[in-house]
C-alpha positions in Angstrom: 23.2 -13.7 13.1 19.9 -15.4 13.8 21.6 -18.4 15.3 19.4 -20.9 17.2 19.3 -20.4 21.0 21.8 -22.6 22.8 20.3 -24.6 25.6 21.3 -23.3 29.0 22.9 -20.1 27.7 22.1 -16.9 29.5 23.7 -14.5 27.0 21.2 -11.8 26.0 20.2 -11.6 22.4 20.3 -8.3 20.5 16.7 -8.8 19.3 13.8 -11.1 19.9 10.9 -10.9 17.4 7.5 -12.0 18.6 5.2 -13.1 15.8 6.2 -14.2 12.3 3.7 -12.5 9.9 4.8 -10.4 6.9 6.0 -7.5 9.1 8.5 -9.5 11.3 9.3 -11.8 8.3 10.4 -8.6 6.5 12.5 -7.6 9.5 14.1 -11.1 9.7 14.9 -11.0 6.0 16.5 -7.5 6.1 18.4 -8.5 9.3 19.8 -11.7 7.7 22.9 -10.1 6.2 23.8 -8.3 9.4 26.3 -10.7 10.8 26.8 -8.7 14.0 23.1 -8.9 14.9 22.1 -11.8 17.1 18.3 -12.2 16.5 15.6 -14.8 16.9 11.9 -14.9 16.1 9.1 -16.8 17.8 5.7 -17.8 16.4 3.1 -20.1 18.0 1.7 -21.3 14.6 3.3 -24.4 13.1 4.3 -22.5 9.9 3.9 -19.3 8.0 0.3 -18.7 6.9 -1.1 -15.4 5.5 -4.9 -15.2 5.8 -5.4 -18.8 4.5 -9.2 -18.5 4.7 -9.1 -15.7 2.1 -6.9 -17.1 -0.5 -9.8 -17.2 -2.9 -9.1 -18.0 -6.6 -8.6 -14.7 -8.5 -8.0 -12.6 -5.3 -5.0 -10.3 -5.7 -2.8 -8.4 -3.3 -3.8 -4.8 -3.4 -0.2 -3.4 -3.6 2.3 -3.9 -6.5 4.7 -6.8 -6.4 7.5 -4.4 -5.4 5.9 -4.2 -2.0 7.4 -7.5 -1.1 9.3 -8.2 2.1 12.5 -6.3 1.2 12.6 -4.6 -2.2 11.6 -1.1 -1.2 14.5 -1.1 1.4 17.0 -3.4 -0.4 16.3 -4.4 -3.9 19.6 -6.4 -4.0 18.4 -8.7 -1.2 18.2 -12.4 -2.0 14.7 -12.4 -0.5 13.0 -10.3 -3.2 9.9 -11.5 -5.0 11.7 -11.4 -8.3 14.5 -13.6 -6.9 11.7 -16.0 -5.7 10.5 -16.1 -9.3 14.0 -16.6 -10.6 14.6 -19.5 -8.2 11.5 -21.2 -9.3 12.3 -20.5 -13.0 9.2 -18.4 -13.4 10.7 -15.0 -14.3 9.7 -15.2 -18.0 6.1 -16.3 -17.4 5.8 -13.4 -14.9 7.4 -11.0 -17.4 4.9 -11.9 -20.1 1.9 -12.0 -17.7 2.5 -8.2 -17.2 1.0 -8.3 -13.8 1.6 -5.5 -11.3 -0.5 -7.1 -8.7 0.1 -10.8 -7.8 -2.4 -13.4 -6.7 -2.8 -13.5 -3.0 -2.0 -17.2 -2.9 1.3 -16.5 -4.7 2.2 -13.8 -2.1 1.5 -16.4 0.6 3.7 -19.0 -1.1 6.5 -16.4 -1.6 6.5 -15.5 2.1 6.6 -19.2 3.0 9.6 -19.7 0.7 11.4 -17.0 2.6 10.4 -18.3 6.0 11.5 -21.8 5.2 15.0 -20.7 4.5 15.8 -18.0 7.0 17.6 -19.1 10.1 16.5 -18.1 13.6 12.7 -18.5 12.9 11.1 -20.7 15.5 7.5 -21.8 14.8 5.5 -23.6 17.5 6.9 -21.3 20.1 4.2 -19.4 22.1 5.4 -16.3 23.9 3.8 -16.0 27.3 5.3 -12.9 28.8 7.8 -10.1 28.4 9.4 -8.6 31.6 12.1 -6.1 32.4 15.0 -7.4 34.6 16.4 -4.3 36.3 19.3 -6.2 37.8 20.7 -7.2 34.4 19.2 -4.4 32.2 17.6 -6.8 29.8 14.2 -8.0 28.8 13.1 -11.5 29.7 10.9 -13.3 27.1 9.2 -16.4 28.5 8.0 -18.9 25.8 6.4 -22.3 25.5 7.5 -24.8 22.9 4.5 -26.6 21.4 4.2 -30.1 20.0 2.5 -31.0 16.8 -0.8 -31.1 18.6 -0.4 -27.6 20.0 0.3 -28.8 23.5 3.0 -27.6 25.8 6.2 -29.5 25.3 8.9 -27.4 27.0 9.3 -24.0 28.7 12.1 -21.5 27.8 13.3 -18.0 28.6 15.3 -15.8 26.4 17.1 -12.6 27.5 17.3 -9.8 25.0 18.2 -6.1 24.7 15.4 -5.4 22.2 12.0 -6.8 21.5 10.0 -6.4 18.3 6.2 -7.1 18.5 4.7 -8.3 15.2 1.7 -10.1 16.5 -0.6 -8.8 13.7 -4.4 -8.5 13.7 -7.3 -10.7 14.6 -10.8 -11.1 13.1 -13.3 -8.6 14.4 -16.8 -9.8 15.1 -19.4 -7.2 16.1 -20.9 -7.8 19.6 -24.4 -8.3 18.1 -23.2 -11.3 16.2 -20.6 -12.7 18.6 -23.0 -15.2 20.3 -24.0 -16.7 16.9 -20.4 -16.8 15.6 -19.2 -18.6 18.7 -22.0 -21.2 18.6 -20.4 -24.3 16.8 -23.5 -25.5 15.0 -24.6 -22.1 13.6 -23.4 -21.2 10.1 -22.1 -17.7 11.0 -18.5 -17.5 10.1 -15.9 -14.7 9.8 -14.5 -14.2 6.3 -11.1 -15.1 7.7 -12.4 -18.7 7.8 -14.4 -18.5 4.5 -12.5 -21.2 2.5 -12.7 -23.6 5.5 -16.5 -23.4 5.5 -17.1 -22.6 1.8 -18.7 -25.9 0.9 -21.1 -25.6 3.8 -22.0 -22.1 2.9 -22.6 -22.9 -0.8 -25.0 -25.7 0.3 -27.1 -23.2 2.3 -30.3 -21.8 0.9 -30.0 -18.0 1.5 -26.6 -16.4 2.3 -25.9 -13.0 3.7 -22.6 -11.2 3.5 -22.0 -8.5 6.1 -19.3 -6.0 5.3 -18.6 -3.6 2.5 -14.8 -3.8 2.2 -12.5 -5.8 0.0 -13.0 -9.1 1.7 -16.8 -8.7 1.6 -16.7 -8.0 -2.1 -14.4 -11.0 -2.8 -16.6 -13.4 -0.8 -19.8 -12.1 -2.4 -18.2 -12.4 -5.9 -17.0 -16.0 -5.2 -20.4 -17.0 -3.9 -22.2 -15.4 -6.8 -20.0 -17.2 -9.3 -20.9 -20.6 -7.8 -24.7 -20.1 -7.5 -27.1 -21.0 -10.3 -28.5 -18.1 -12.3 -31.9 -17.0 -11.1 -31.4 -18.8 -7.8 -28.5 -17.0 -6.3 -30.3 -16.1 -3.0 -27.5 -13.7 -1.9 -27.8 -10.6 0.2 -24.9 -8.2 0.7 -25.0 -5.4 3.2 -22.5 -3.0 4.7 -22.4 0.1 6.9 -20.6 2.4 4.5 -22.8 4.8 2.5 -21.8 3.0 -0.7 -19.9 0.0 -2.1 -17.1 2.5 -2.7 -13.9 2.0 -4.6 -10.6 2.3 -2.7 -8.7 5.5 -3.2 -6.1 4.5 -5.8 -5.1 7.7 -7.5 -1.3 8.2 -7.7 -1.3 11.2 -5.5 -3.8 9.6 -3.1 -1.4 6.7 -2.7 1.2 9.0 -1.3 -0.6 8.6 2.0 1.3 5.3 2.1 4.7 6.8 2.0 7.3 7.5 4.7 6.8 11.2 4.1 3.1 11.0 5.2 3.9 8.7 8.0 6.4 11.2 9.5 3.9 14.0 8.9 1.1 12.1 10.7 3.2 11.2 13.6 4.1 14.8 14.3 0.5 15.9 14.5 -1.2 16.3 17.9 -2.9 13.2 19.2 -6.4 14.7 18.9 -5.8 15.7 15.3 -4.5 12.2 14.5 -7.6 10.6 16.0 -10.0 12.9 14.0 -8.0 12.2 10.8 -8.1 8.4 11.2 -11.9 8.3 11.1 -12.1 10.2 7.8 -9.6 8.2 5.9 -11.5 4.9 5.6 -11.6 4.9 1.8 -7.8 5.0 1.7 -7.7 1.4 3.1 -11.2 0.0 3.6 -12.6 0.6 0.1 -12.9 -2.0 -2.6 -10.6 -2.5 -5.5 -12.2 -1.1 -8.6 -11.5 -4.3 -10.6 -13.4 -6.4 -8.0 -16.3 -4.0 -8.2 -16.3 -4.2 -12.0 -16.1 -8.1 -11.9 -19.2 -8.1 -9.6 -21.1 -5.8 -11.9 -20.1 -7.9 -15.0 -21.2 -11.1 -13.3 -24.6 -9.6 -12.3 -25.1 -8.1 -15.8 -24.4 -11.4 -17.5 -27.1 -12.9 -15.5 -29.7 -10.5 -17.0 -29.0 -11.5 -20.6 -31.7 -14.1 -20.6 -34.2 -11.6 -19.1 -35.0 -11.0 -15.5 -32.7 -10.0 -12.7 -30.5 -12.1 -10.5 -31.8 -13.1 -7.0 -29.5 -10.8 -5.2 -29.8 -7.7 -2.9 -27.0 -5.3 -2.4 -27.7 -2.6 0.2 -25.1 -0.2 1.6 -25.7 2.1 4.6 -27.1 -0.8 6.7 -25.9 -2.0 10.2 -26.9 -5.1 12.1 -28.5 -4.0 15.4 -29.1 -7.5 16.9 -29.2 -11.1 15.7 -30.6 -14.4 16.8 -31.9 -17.8 15.8 -35.4 -18.7 14.8 -36.7 -22.3 14.6 -33.7 -24.5 14.4 -31.9 -23.6 11.2 -32.7 -20.0 10.4 -30.9 -16.8 11.4 -32.7 -13.5 11.9 -30.8 -10.2 11.5 -32.3 -7.0 12.8 -31.2 -4.3 10.4 -31.2 -0.5 10.5 -30.7 1.8 7.5 -28.6 4.7 8.8 -29.8 7.3 6.3 -33.4 6.4 6.2 -33.6 5.7 9.9 -35.7 2.6 9.1 -35.6 -0.9 10.6 -36.4 -4.3 9.2 -35.7 -8.0 9.7 -33.8 -10.3 7.4 -34.1 -14.1 7.6 -31.2 -16.1 6.2 -29.6 -19.5 6.3 -26.0 -18.5 6.6 -23.9 -15.4 7.3 -20.4 -14.5 6.4 -18.9 -11.7 8.5 -16.6 -9.7 6.3 -16.2 -7.2 9.2 -12.4 -6.8 9.0 -9.6 -7.3 11.4 -8.4 -5.3 14.4 -5.0 -4.9 16.0 -4.3 -7.6 18.6 -4.1 -6.1 22.1 -0.6 -5.8 23.4 -1.9 -5.8 27.0 -1.6 -9.5 27.7 1.9 -10.0 26.3 3.2 -6.8 27.8 1.5 -7.0 31.2 4.9 -7.4 32.8 6.0 -4.1 31.3 2.9 -2.2 32.2 4.6 0.0 34.9 7.1 1.1 32.4 4.8 1.9 29.4 3.9 5.5 28.8 0.3 5.9 27.4 -1.7 8.6 25.6 -5.0 10.2 26.7 -6.9 7.2 25.4 -4.6 4.8 27.4 -3.0 3.5 24.2 0.8 2.9 24.2 2.7 5.8 22.9 5.0 5.0 20.0 7.9 7.3 18.9 8.9 8.1 15.3 11.2 5.1 15.2 8.5 2.6 16.1 9.6 2.2 19.7 7.2 2.1 22.6 7.8 5.1 24.9 9.0 3.5 28.1 10.3 4.8 31.4 13.6 6.5 30.9 15.0 4.1 33.5 14.6 1.4 30.8 15.5 3.3 27.6 18.6 4.8 29.2 20.1 1.3 29.0 19.7 1.2 25.3 17.0 -1.4 25.4 13.7 -0.9 23.6 10.4 -2.5 22.5 9.5 -1.9 18.9 6.1 -2.5 17.3 5.0 -3.5 13.8 1.4 -3.0 12.6 0.2 -1.9 16.0 0.8 1.9 15.6 -2.1 3.2 13.4 -3.0 5.6 16.2 0.5 7.2 16.0 1.6 6.5 12.4 -1.6 6.6 10.4 -3.3 4.5 7.7 0.0 3.1 6.4 0.6 1.0 9.5 -0.9 -2.2 8.1 0.1 -1.5 4.5 2.5 -4.0 3.0 4.1 -1.2 1.0 5.6 0.3 4.1 6.7 -3.0 5.8 10.2 -3.0 4.3 10.8 0.7 5.2 9.6 0.2 8.7 11.7 -2.9 9.2 14.8 -1.0 7.9 14.0 2.0 10.1 13.9 -0.4 13.1 17.2 -2.0 12.2 18.8 1.4 11.6 17.6 2.6 15.0 18.6 -0.5 16.8 22.1 -0.6 15.4 22.6 3.2 15.4 23.8 3.2 11.8 22.4 3.1 8.3 22.5 -0.6 7.8 19.8 0.1 5.1 20.1 3.6 3.6 16.6 5.1 3.2 15.4 7.9 1.0 14.9 11.4 2.6 11.9 12.2 0.3 9.3 9.8 -1.0 6.3 11.9 -2.2 5.6 14.8 -4.5 3.0 16.0 -2.0 4.2 18.2 0.9 1.8 17.3 3.6 2.5 20.2 5.9 4.3 23.6 6.0 7.0 21.9 8.0 8.0 18.4 7.1 9.8 16.4 9.7 13.2 15.1 8.5 14.3 11.5 9.0 17.2 10.8 11.3 18.9 7.7 12.6 19.5 7.7 16.4 23.1 7.1 17.4 23.8 3.7 19.0 24.2 3.8 22.7 27.9 4.0 23.5 29.4 2.3 26.6 30.6 4.9 29.0 34.3 5.6 28.9 35.8 4.8 32.3 38.8 6.7 33.6 41.3 4.3 35.2 42.1 4.9 38.8 45.6 5.8 39.6 47.2 4.6 42.7 48.9 7.7 44.1 50.6 6.0 47.1 
């Protein structure tokens, strides 16, 4: 399985994965022992990188280490985080550290360790288009091989029966701030690039952090720790009504279980859309330890008398923004609850405004006639993470699966690392038509509805049995 594509071959693959982030890396790791599965994965980046601009010292992954690429589906896999530690002779230090949550940089290193060893992962391969070939009943995946400078080196085409999209998310920049963020000489950067610009930001006079989620808190804390006491000149604003902690109660976390995912998927589309807007604190809040660290740092700066030169204001949105003079940035702010407006002059801005799912439209433009959409023109996704396509296509047994692009159909757990292994196993079970990775039928103490959908594995498509013709002459 996962053998490199042979030049000139036209034999269709069983599976082509597009994008190699944690989700498709999980899929590749769980597919690795399936010798009968011919799979290949393409990624345009030169190597695996997981949010490199946010690998801040002290920042931790917000899920326990068991939420690695494979453990929650197959704890016996050689690609577990614990086996990574064992391979690097670090099991005992980890044991004595008693850490449930690992450093973010360590998770990135662990994933790269897996990516460097798995066959069938092809970096510097940009996927340009996916099309349906009705004459051969297969998908065509066109890709460009890139050189070390990111320039086109060779063109290729792979035929496959199944496609899995794992193209991830991209930094979100509000429209009001986009012109400044796109101007190369203006110190307005997204938090995704924070470490790249950290030295420049620390050299600025006054710094404003926009965004009241985890990345905003981590950036604010890091800046605070590296500014002199009494001369911090930091301003932190966000749209939410408070710098609120993430919901992390044990029953609350059951929203990130397969049981809740199945429940959410079975709800009407309008109900799902209403629910999504109310659940922000399940995944957009701030880790309580990060909030405590910020308060501790601020408190320590009051010990000599006086208050730190910081302003923390929730409930504020940026209406417009622009440059004044040659070096200053002016933010026009509105307080949502007070219905008041003001201006803030600053020297640099960090946009901790989160990430959004990458649009599938460009890469799936060739499949658009076959894609079934909901009332908001979003692709419909079935319970097994397959795009709902024209029956003309799916009758052949060919499907397009999605990873971390289905929050509108599967709920808040779609981007959560704790569900990645389960989703990957579900995809592999569905694709093969058998329980390659047996999954639990119940995962939560909470019963989310009066009727709970039961998991099932679709049967593999069987080739039709042909009756031999008998010559009756």
